[in-house]
N, C-alpha and C positions, 0 to 999 in steps of 0.2 A: 504493499499500500504506499510505503514511502516513496516509491518510484513513480507513483501516479501523478503527483503534482509535477515532479521533474519532467516527466514525459510531456505532460500538457504544456508547461512553460516552454519547453524546446519546440513543440509543434507550432505554437501560435506565433513564433518568431519567423516561421517560414511564410513568406507572402504568397498566397495561393488564390488570390481573387480571380473569379471566373469572368469571362468577357462575352457578352451576348452578341457582340458585333463580329466576333471571330467565327469562321466556318470550320476550324480544325477541331479535333478531339484528342486530348483536352484542348479547351479554348485558350489556355495559357501555358507556356513552357514550364513555369514555376511548379505547376502541379505534377509534371513528370519528375522534376527533381525531387519533390517532396515524396512522390511515390516510390522512387528508387531508395530513398533513405528508409522508408517504412518497410520495403522489402528486405533490406538488410537487417532491420531490427527484428522482423519476423524470424530471420535466420538465426540471429544472435540468441533469441530466447528459446529456440528449439522447435519451431514449427516446421512443417514439412510441405512439399509440393508447392513451393512458393513461386510465384510468377508475377511479372508486370508486363502487360501486353503493349502493343504499339500505340493504343489509345488511352494508356494510363491507368487501366484497371489493375489493382493489386489484389491477388488471392493467395490464400494459404490454408493449410489444413492442420488441425490438431487430431492425430489418429485416436481411435477408440482405445480405452484401456479396460474394457469389460467384454465378456463373451456373449452377453445377451444380444438379441436382435432388436435394436432400438432405432427410432428415426434419426436420420442425419439432419442436424440443425445448423442454422447459419446465423451469423451476426454481421451486420453491415453498417458502415458509416461513410460519410463523404469527406473528401480531402479539400474541396474549395471553400472559399468564404465569399459572402455576398458582395456584389459590386456596389451595393447601396452606400457603402462607406469605405474609406481606405483601410486596407489590411497590410500596409507597408509600415515597417518600423514599429510593430506592436510592442508596447512596453508595459507588460502586465504588473499590477500592484497587488501585494498580498496584505489583506486586512484580517488580523487574528482576533478571535473572540469579538465579533461584531456586536456593538453596544446598542444598535437600533437607532442611531442618530445619523445625521447627514454626513456623507462621505465626500470630501473635497477631492475630486479627481484632478482638477487643474487649477491651482490658485491664481496663476497669472491670467488665465482666461475665464475665471469665475465659473467653472463647470462643476456642478455639484450633483451627486447621486443622492436623492433624498427619498425617504419613505413617504413623505407627504405626496410626492408625484408617482412614486413606484411602491405601492403598499405591500407588495409581496416581499419586500425587504424585511418586513417585521416577522416573517416566518423564518428568517435566518439569524435571529438574535442568538448569540453564543457560537455561531459557526465561524470557520475561517472562510473568508471570501476572496476571490480573485476578480479584480476589476481592471478596466482600462485606465490610461492616464488622461482620458478625455479627448484625445485627438484622433483615435482610430476605434474601429470595432475591436473586440477581443478575439473572436474566432472560436469560442466555445461551440458554436454551431459550425462545424460539428467535429472539431479537433478533440473536444472532450469525449465524444463517442469513440473515436479512435483510441485515445489514451485508455479509456475504460475497457474496451475490448481486449487490447493487448495486455493490459494488467491482469485481466481475468484469465487470459490464456496462460500467461506466465505463472500465475498462482496455481492453476490446474496442473501444470507441468511440475511444479515443485511440490504438489500435494497429490501424489498418485493414489493415495488412499481414497480420494474422491472419484468414484467410478462415473464414467460418462461414455457416450457413444461418440462417433466421429463428428467433429465440429468444423464447419467451413467458415472462413472469415473473408470479407471483401471490403476494399476501400474504393470508392468511386469518384470520378471527376465530375465537375459541372452540374452538381445537383441544384445549386442555387439559380441556374439559369434554365432549369427544367430539362436537362439532357442526361441526367445521371444514369438513367437506365437505357438510354438509346442503344448502346452497344454492349450491354451486359450480357455475357454468355451464361444463361441460366443452366444449360446442360453441363458446361464445364464446371460451374460452381458446385453442382451436385447435391444440394441440400434438398430435403423434402419440404421444409418450410424455413422461415428465417424471421429475424427481428431486426429492424433498423434501430440503432441506438442514436436517436436524433430528436428526442423530445425536450421538454422544458423542465419544469419544476419537479421536485421530489414526488414520486408516486404516479406521475402521468403515464397512462396506458391508453393507447389510441388505435382503433381499428376502423375509424371513419375519417374521411377528409373531403375537402371540397371537390366537386367537379370544377374544372378550370379551363378557361379559354382566354386567348389574347386577341385583342383588336387593334390592329395597326391602321391608323386613319391618316390619309394624306389629303391635304386641302390645297388646291391650286388657285391662287389669287391672280390679280392683274394689277401691276403697279405702274402708275404714271405719276407725274409731277403733282404734288398735292394742290398747287396752285391752279391746275387745270384738270382736276380730277372728277369734276362733276359728271355723273352718269357714265364715267368710264372706269374709275377704280373699283376693284374688288379685293377688299382687305382680308386676306386669309387668316390673320390673327383675330379679327372680329368675328369672322364666320366660325372659327374654332371656339371662341367664347360663347357664341350663340348656340352652337351645338352642345357644348357642355352643359348649358343651362336647361337643356331638354331632359337631362337625366335627373332621376329622383334625388332630391337633395339630402334625404335622410338615408339613402341606401348607399352609404359609403363606409369605409372602414371605421371612421371616427364615431359612427353612430350605430354600429352593429356589434353583435356578440352572439355566443352560442351557436345556434343553427341558422342564424340569419345570413343571408347572402348579400353581395354588394357589387357595385361598380367601382373601380378605383382608377382615377386618372393618374397614371404613373409617370408619364412624360408629356410635355408640351414645349415643343421647340419650333422656332421659325421666324418668319418676317411677313411683310405684306404679300410678297410673291408666293411663298410656300410655307405651309406649317405641317408638322408631323406630330401626331398625338398617339399615345399608347394607352389603352385601357386594358385592365385585367378584369375578368368577369368571373365570379365565384358563387356557387350555390351547392348545398348538399343534395337537394332534390333534383333528379334529372329532368322532370317536367318543368320545374321552375328555371333550371339552368338553360334549357332550350328556349323558354320564353324570354329570358334576359338576352340571349343572342338575337332573337327575332326583334326585340326592342331596338337594339343597336342598328340593325338593318333598316328598320322602319324609320328611325330618326334620321339616318343618312338619306334615305329616299326623300324624306319630307324636306331636308335642306337642299337637296339636288333640284327638287321641284321649284324652289325659290331662286337658286343661283345658277341653275343650268346643269344638265346632265354631265357627269364627269368632273364637276367641280370638287366633289369629295369621293375619294376612292377608299374602299375598305378591304383589308386583308384580315380575315377572321379564321383563327385555327384553334382547335381544341389541344389542350396541353396534357391533361391527365383526368382520371375519373375517380369516383368515390370507391375506395377499395372494400367498403362494406359489402358490395355486391358479391365479391369473391370470398369473403370471410364468414358470411352468415351461416353457411353450412359446415364451417370448420372452426367453430368457436373453441374447440379444445386447445387450439394454438394460443388463443387469448387467455383461456383459463390457466394454462400452464404458467404464463407470465404473472397472472394475477396471484396464483398460489405461491410462486417463487417470492413475490414481494411480501406477502403475508408472513412467509416463513423466515424472513430476515428482518422482520419488524417495520416494514414500510406499509402504510395504508394506501392501497391502490386508488387511483382517482381516474376513472374511465371518462374520457371526454373526446368530443370531436376535434380533429386538427383543423384549425382555421388557417389552412395552408395545404402543403403537400410534402411528401417525402419520396425518396426512390422507391419505398415500399409500395406506394399507390401504383406506379407503373409496373413494378415487378409482380404484384399480385395479379395483374391482368396478363403477364407473361408466363403464368404458371408457377410462380413462387409466392405463395401466401406470406404476407410480411407485415404484421402489425408494428407499432412503434412504441418505444420505451424511453423514459426520461433519461436525460443526461445530468440534470441539476442546475442548468443555466436559465437565464431570463434576459429580457430586453435585447434579443438578438438583432443583428444587422445594424447596430448603431454604437455610438460612444458610451451609452449608459449600460452596455452589456456587462453582466457579472455572472459568476458561477460559485456555488457553494461546494467547498472541498468535502464537507461532510456528506453532501448529497452525491458527489462523485463516487465516493467510497461505497455508498449504498448501491449505486448503479453497478459497480464491480461485483458486489455481493449477489445482486439479482442475476447477473450473467452467470456467475458460477452456480447459483442454485437452479437456474433453468437447465443448465447442462447436467446437474446431478438428478434432477427430476426426470 
């Protein structure tokens, strides 16, 4: 367990931000470098059948140490960090015995991690926390998952009295840009089912996630000198604002929770001549999900009727679907994780993922794959933090699942 924090600190200092504008896999070279380091670490702790393929997927095996015919299980985490904020020069801070008060992340820039803004911090009083320095994200999503999986595997290797079947592990690239499962070789991986270690707070156990789509919208304006623009100018920026105002104002991330879906305007860039907007569309219910996509199409048709056909172009694509569809008849997989948590003193908290994991895609590729907590919170930004106490519990849960 002492190596858990050392691993995590080492991992977050590798810059592995993924890049949606790249057409390669992985989308950034740093992920390959990180993957090669992880492959070497797998070798150093005694794992077998270690590989890193040309696309950056790292796989390894812990052979069974029992004679019983038991399922082959897998544990998966992703190597990349979100492009929502810089992952360069991450400088983690360790806060021992957290007292429940404000944490000054960066005094010079007056960046404060406060339980008044982030009340989940109050659940970590007395814990050791790892935070950012306020200038980058931390990378607990999902380098904590990687550290927890490898620490659990090393623990099992050093404790052969704990009997287990064959265990497969994998570390994937580009999860944060929705491509983590694109080139995942399920057959090569060889597990009957798996768990992503990619959740949040202590006890989270998830087998439902959003249905997800992305809408890329391009608006073509017409720019002329503003002094002679009457009846000539077509301002793409104003058209974009008008389009955005058609969307339900309360159905956005800032006003939704639980099973409520949303439209999220993620990017808005451009000028009078051309604007590019990106919406992400999310809903747990497939019927409502399709209605949301239809709404986007109809809104654009309405605007094109005003400004002329072809003014607004839409590229709409599905990204992933709710894995509940593939797990409803395999709930024993979820139950094993539930029982493992109870066995190590963690109260399971089953909740829907208001997002997605590699497991969502993998479940539709024939590898049922619910999601388990890492112990982190406030992912993708400067206020990200993780509880070391919860990380240790995640390791215990992985070990107990293997034992069960």
